[in-house]
N, C-alpha and C positions, 0 to 999 in steps of 0.2 A: 489617601488620594479616595477620592467620590465614587460612588460607581458613573456617575454622570460625565466625569471628569476621563476616568479610563475609554466608557464607549467613545468620548471625541478623540483623544489618543490613538483607539485602533482606527477611527474612522479614517485621520490623517494617513495614518501609517497604511489602509486602502489605497486611498489615493495617492499616495506614491508609488506603490506597487514594488513590482509583480507580486503577486498572487499566488503561493504555492498550496499546494494539497496534499497530502497525506494520506494512505488508502492504505487500513490494514487489512488482514488475513482472516478468513472463516469459511474457507473452501465455499460449497455453495451457496451460502449467506453473501458471497462477494456480488451479487445481482443485487444488494441496496446500494451500493456504490452510483448506481446506474442515476437513483433516482437525486441522490448527491452532485451529480454532473449533470443532471439535467435541471437544477437549481441555479448552479454557480452559473450555465451556459444562459440563462433567462439575462443574469444582469452583468450586462458587457465587461463591468471594472472587478466584477468577480471572478471571471475566466482566467482560469489557471494557466500559466506562463510555466509554472516550475510542476514537477508532479514527481512523489516517491511511492515507492508501493511495497509489500511483501505477500507473498503468496497471494492471493486472490487478487489482491489487491494490487499486485502489481501487472497483473493482464490488464485488468480497467484502467491501469494509469497509461499504460503501455497505448492499446489502443485510441485511448482519447491524445496522447501526443502525440500520436501519429495523424493527427487530423482527420479522424474518422468523426461523421457529425452525430452526434450525443442518441437521435434517434437510431440508428442502425446498432450504437452500442448497446441499447437497449434491448432491441431486439434480440443481439448479438446472445446478453445473456439471459435473458429469458427463455432461450431455446438450449443453448446448453447443459448438454447431460455429462455428467464426470465419467460416467461409466459406457455409454454409448459413443462419447464424439471421443474422449481420454485415455481410455484403458478396456481391454478387453479381459477377462477374467483367464483367458487361455496363455495370456501371456505368464504366469504363473511359472509353466512348465518352463519356462526360459531363465535357467538358472546364471548366466554368464552375467558379467559385468556388475559383482557384486550380488549377486541376486539374493543370497541369504541375508544381506543387512535389509530389504525392504523385500515388501510384497510383489507390487508391481511396477515395470517404467513406467513414465510419464512422455515416451518419448513422442507422441500423437500430438500433447498440448503442443509442445514448441514448436511441430507445425501446421497445427491451427493458427498459432496467433502469427507464427511467419507470411503464412498465406492473406491473413486477413491485413496486415500491412504493409503487401504487397514487395515482402522480401528486403526491409529497407534496412539499414543498420542502426543506432544510437545515433551516429556521427550526420544521419538523413532522414531523422521524424524533424519536424517543423519545431516543437517543443520542447524543452530538457526534462528527461525524464530519467530518476534511479530507480535499480531493481534490489532489493535487501536478498543478500542469502547467508550462509551461516559456514562455518570453516567448524566444526564443533573438534574435530581432532588436533586442531592447529590454538583452539577457543579466539577464534575471529569473525569479525564481522565483516561479509562483501559487500560492497557496493558495485553496481553494475550501469555505466553511464557514458555518456558522449564524452570526445577529449575536449572539445568545450569547457561540458559542464566539469570536468576534471578538473581544469585550468584553475578554473576559483573558488574550489571547494575550503570553507573555509573549516582547517582542522580542527582549531579551539573548539567551534561550536560541534563537532563531533565529539570531542571529547568531554564536553561535558556534558553529556547522556550517557555516554558509554565511557569511562575512563581506562588511557592504557596502564598497565603496569607500573607501579613505581616500588622500589624498592621493597621490602616485605608485604606490598600491599597488591589483593590480586586486579587482576583487568581484562581487559580484551582488548586486541590488537584491531585496526578499522581500513581494511585494506581498500581503495578504487582502482577500479579496473575501468579502462576505458577503451582496449585493445581487442576487446572478444565483440568480433562486429554480428556473428548470431543472436540477436536478440532472443529468439523461441529458446536457447539453449538457456541465457539466465532465467528467463522465466521457468524453465523446468526447473531448475535449482533453488528459485526461489518458492517454487509450490510441491518441494519434494518432504512432503511429510513423513518425519521420520514414524520408520516401523511398518508404515500402509506401501510407501512411493519410494523406490530406491535411491540411495543420495546419488547424484549427476556430476559425474567427471568433468572440470573445467580445468585448465591448467594445470594438472596436477593435483590439483585439488578433489577432495569429496565434499560435492555440497548438499546440504540439505535447507529445509525451509526456513524463509527469513525471521517470520514470527519467533522464531528459537531467542534472537539476538535482540529485534527490534519489532514490535509487534503491531505499532504504526509508527513510523520512521516522520514525524514530524522534523526533529532534529537534524533529518539527512535536507529537506526542503529548506531548511533555515541555512544551513549550512552550502547550501547551491546558490543561499541570495535571496531567499524570500522574506520582503518585509513584513507580508500579513502572511500569517499562515491559517490553516484548516486541516484538522489530524482529526480521523471518521476513525473509530473500531467498531470491529464485529464481535467481538468477545474474543476473549482468547483461543487460537484454534484448536488448541489441544484438551477442552474441555469438555471430556463425554458428556452426555446427559444423562447415562446412565454406568455403574460402577460393573461390569457383567465379564470382565475378564482381565488378567494381571497387565494386558497391554492398556487397558482404559484405566487401570489404575495408576498407572505409572502418569498417563496422556494424563489425568486428574490435576495427582503431583505437580507436575511443569508447569502445568496454569495455575493451579493456586502460588507456587512460585514466582511467577510475573505478574500476578496481580498487578504489586507497588511499581514496577517499572512502566506498565502501560500507563497507570496513572500519573507518572512524574512527564511521559512522552507528552498528554493529553493537556496537561498543565504547563506544557512550552509552548501551546498553539492559541493564536487570538483567539480562533472559536476550536474547541475539540469539544466530541462529545460522543458518547459511543450509543450505534441503533435502540431505541427502546424497543426490549421485548427480543433484543436476539439471542442472550443467552438460553432462550429456550428452544432456540431452532434449530434443523439440523445441519451441520454443514456437507451433508452430502445428498439428501434430497433435493431434487432437481425443483424447479419451475417454482420457485415460492414465491412466485409473481406480488402480491401483497409487502413484500418486503419495499419494490420499488416506491409505492408510496409510501409507507411507513416512514424511511428514510427521507424524504423529501420533505415530509411535513417535520419531523425533525429539524432538517438540516436548518429551513424557513424559522424554528423556534428558537434556535440558537442564535440563528443571527441576527433574530431583532434583537434577545438577550444583550449579543455583545456589542450589537453597534444603536440600538434604539429603531424602535418602529416606522421613525419619520426619515429618519437617514436612511433605513434600507427601500424606503419607498421611494425616498428621492433618486435611488441608484437606476432603479426601473424607468427611467425615463431623463438620463442623462447618459451619454453615449460613452464608454471608455476613452476617448482621445481627449475627452474635455478632462473625466480625472486624471488624467496622467499629467493634463496641463494644470492639474491644481484649481478648475473652476468650479 
C-alpha cells in the first residue's frame, strides 16, 4: 500500500468520524496537551468527540470533555503547580489510608478538577471521556467512563492491546466502571504515581497511576467508537531524569519495560507521536510554557504527514458538518 493511499484512507476515516484522542501521562509535562487540543479545536472536523487519558492526560481529557474552552484549559495548565495546588508536604505526617504505600495523598487534585467541571459526573459531560487507572494488586486495568460509553465499549478492541489471561498465558483483565459519579476521584486514581502518591481507594480497590498499564490509551478511544484516532505521548511517566535513589532506579526499570507497550499503542493510532524533546523535561517542574508551542508544532507536523498538507489545509476551510456529510 502506497503512502498516498494510506493518507487517503485516513482522511476518509476522519470525514466519517467520530474523532478520538488519547492523552498520555507525564506529570507536569501534561501542559503540552494544551497545544495538541488547540490544534484540534482549530479544525472543526478534528474536534474530538471521544477522549481518554492516563495520569496527567486524564485531567486534560476531562476538562475538554466537560466543554471548557481550550483557552481556559491552556490557562489552567499554565498556572497549575502540583505542589502548591495539589499537595502539601505537611500531608506526609498523616499516615492514614495507606500512608506507608505512598508519600502523599492527592485529594486536592480531585477537588480542583471537580470545581473546574462544576461537580458534574461522567454521564453529565457533553463528550465521552475515559479515565484509566491500574489495580496492580489484582492485575487489572480500570476504565472509568459514562454509562453510555460503557454500553458500547468494544471488548475485543481492548483485548487486542491488553490480552486477558488464557490458559497458561499471562494477561490482565480490563474492568469498565460506569457507576462512579465522582470524576475527581477517578482522576486522583489515574494520577496516583506509585511511591509518590498514595493508592486511591475506589469500590474496594486500591488504584494507582493508569500509566502503569496503559500510558497512552489509544485502544480505549478506539473501543469507545472512534473511527479516527490520535495518540499523544509525553514520555513514560516513570522515567527519571537521573538515578539518584533506589526509587528512581525502580522507576527507570518500570519505564524501560513499558517502551514496547507504548510503541504498540501509538502504532494503533491514525496519528500517533511523542512530543519532541519531552523525555528531557521534568515531570514535576511547573510552568514549562514552551511545551505548549512545541506540542502544537509537533501536532501540525504529524497531521500533515498523516493526511497530506493539502488535505489539512482543506480542513481549515470546511465546516465539521460538511465533513460529517462526506462533502
